[in-house]
Steps between C-alpha positions, in 0.01 A plus 500: 500500500789733566632472141160583356464830699715725259306360199161569674621849588598562135159377378320736739722799442519481120139619430535781754822631334336481155212711631722761650710551178353722226480357145651741243807658647641202695496263208679764285765570764552127562569450120748792492667366812538157333644671189744689710614182679549331154717791386700505821547116472643542158739777613607277794555213259711724284702618790562142617615407153745794473635446844553123413679576182713765662610288795556182297732685253680671787561156655625346167735799444631472859396851592321608825125476483322815380278633770260788534555747775265431791228742401144432613320765306585410145188428292459175310542673173825674608633178638412319171690768305801492730538118473433506127786746455727299723419179312581674173832626627598168649395319171716727301805451725434115478482510114801717466690207654769447754823716511710201374269399215770459244697281735204276565427482124872393445479236773174371337662463164750254643231328733178365380159593342271727714264197517774243574329243749798267531540412862687601721545844322205692370455796258722708295749580781498135624389561860471196736218458735687631798582812324150551384358429846735750661465796243183426317277348763175684396546404135594137580186477718267669241645385167714209562867457396706763303405339163148639557611852584541780239853588411469841688404318804784258475742802445352693800547198728855470375543867572368459854767233555766723353399787729495269810884468461530184284591687195530295188655209678203263471588488136885471523580367150256694299576810700855454424422454126317825506785681668299573825732309746 
């Protein structure tokens, strides 16, 4: 009987609420409120998409995550514009390629195809699973081994390893052939 009480209360209260609400204006304002919620949901979805793209590319490039300053009075439209601009900037930086792009292309020339799936080394820069797990954990988890990554993603992960202090030494023979060591 205790579980039925809220339902009984709702059955009794619903007709009383319907009598108290006027017909014309309330229905129209409810429709406009639903439309506003749909618009806001679209903007929120766009903000999430731009944030995801920005943060993922920052991670692949080995850069600190882009964050908005802690401002609580920014409108959704303004936040959408800010994240869209940041996503565009980060995407341009990603497509421009790493600082040592020519070096990675030279190493690739002596290594394998960008789609080389030959175990234990994968991709155009012949990265083993330990290397991929350490420097490209997000890509390894989402896309699989390096042979499923784009050439730019492979170069950025190699650049991340270079910046960490390893230099070109994970590719000793080919880096020597390219004059990098």
